C-alpha positions in Angstrom: -16.1 -10.9 0.8 -14.0 -7.7 0.8 -11.1 -9.4 2.4 -11.2 -12.3 0.0 -11.2 -10.0 -3.0 -8.3 -8.0 -1.5 -6.3 -11.1 -0.9 -7.0 -12.5 -4.4 -6.2 -9.2 -6.1 -2.9 -8.8 -4.1 -1.8 -12.3 -5.1 -2.8 -11.8 -8.7 -1.0 -8.5 -9.0 2.1 -9.7 -7.1 2.4 -13.1 -8.8 1.6 -11.6 -12.1 4.2 -8.9 -11.7 6.8 -11.6 -10.9 5.8 -13.9 -13.8 5.9 -11.0 -16.3 9.0 -9.5 -14.7 7.5 -6.1 -13.8 8.9 -6.4 -10.3 12.5 -7.0 -11.4 12.8 -3.2 -11.1 13.1 -2.2 -7.4 10.7 0.7 -8.1 7.7 -1.6 -8.6 6.6 -2.1 -5.0 7.5 1.4 -3.8 5.2 2.7 -6.6 2.4 0.3 -5.6 2.8 1.7 -2.1 2.5 5.3 -3.3 -0.6 4.5 -5.3 -2.2 2.7 -2.3 -1.3 5.7 -0.1 -3.0 8.1 -2.5 -6.4 6.4 -2.7 -7.9 7.9 0.5 -7.1 11.3 -0.9 -9.0 10.4 -4.0 -11.9 9.4 -1.9 -11.7 12.7 0.0 -12.0 14.5 -3.4 -15.0 12.3 -4.3 -16.6 13.1 -1.0 -16.0 16.8 -1.5 -14.3 17.1 1.9 -11.4 19.6 2.1 -10.7 18.7 5.7 -10.5 15.0 4.8 -8.3 15.8 1.8 -5.8 17.7 4.0 -5.7 15.0 6.6 -5.4 12.2 4.0 -2.7 14.1 2.2 -0.6 14.4 5.4 -1.0 10.7 6.1 -0.2 9.8 2.5 2.9 12.0 2.6 4.3 9.9 5.4 3.7 6.6 3.4 5.2 8.2 0.3 8.3 9.2 2.3 8.7 5.6 3.6 8.2 4.2 0.1 10.8 6.5 -1.3 13.2 5.6 1.5 12.5 1.9 0.7 13.3 2.5 -3.0 16.5 4.5 -2.2 17.9 2.5 0.8 16.2 -0.8 1.6 13.0 -2.5 0.4 12.2 -3.7 3.9 10.9 -0.1 4.4 8.3 -0.9 1.8 7.3 -4.0 3.6 6.8 -2.0 6.8 4.9 0.7 4.9 2.5 -1.7 3.3 1.9 -3.5 6.6 1.4 -0.3 8.5 -1.0 0.9 5.8 -3.0 -2.2 6.4 -3.2 -1.4 10.1 -4.1 2.2 9.2 -7.0 0.8 7.1 -8.4 -0.9 10.2 -8.5 2.3 12.3 -8.9 4.8 9.5 -12.6 5.5 10.3 -11.8 6.4 13.9 -9.0 8.8 12.8 -10.4 10.6 9.8 -13.9 11.3 8.7 -13.9 10.9 5.0 -17.3 10.7 3.4 -15.9 9.4 0.0 -14.6 6.1 1.4 -16.7 3.2 0.3 -17.9 1.1 3.2 -16.1 -2.0 1.8 -12.8 -0.3 1.1 -11.0 -0.5 4.5 -11.3 -4.3 4.8 -10.4 -4.8 1.2 -7.4 -2.5 1.4 -6.3 -4.1 4.7 -6.3 -7.5 3.1 -4.5 -6.3 0.0 -1.8 -4.4 2.0 -1.0 -7.3 4.3 -0.8 -9.8 1.5 1.3 -7.5 -0.6 3.6 -6.8 2.4 3.9 -10.6 3.0 4.7 -11.2 -0.7 7.5 -8.6 -0.8 8.9 -9.9 2.5 8.9 -13.4 1.0 10.7 -12.1 -2.1 13.3 -10.4 0.0 13.7 -13.3 2.5 14.0 -15.8 -0.3 16.8 -13.8 -2.0 14.7 -13.4 -5.1 15.2 -9.7 -4.7 17.9 -7.7 -3.0 16.7 -5.4 -0.2 19.4 -2.7 -0.5 20.7 -0.7 -3.4 24.0 -1.8 -4.8 
């Protein structure tokens, strides 16, 4: 069920952003990536774990860096960041003990991330968006 909701929400957000025109600005998907990367930190705060917050912040910083690189240079970096975050979701529990993470979240986020990465890749591959800055 978590995966179905993640897929549905990613499609709704992505398609909705395209229909309304929010994703015409190349900052949209890098910003989505940054928000996604920050949520495990939020869960660490909710779980009152300073150790988890430190570790989650380090991981988030790497994803934020790649999102910024994608914004500045080439949106394919954002596709990679979203896809890698999806993989990270699957192994998160083995890497970081974060008591604030809801049990359903890793599968939900994996599904969201992979679908969002696929959607951005489709946009870039179909020439609906340019990958590089002008």
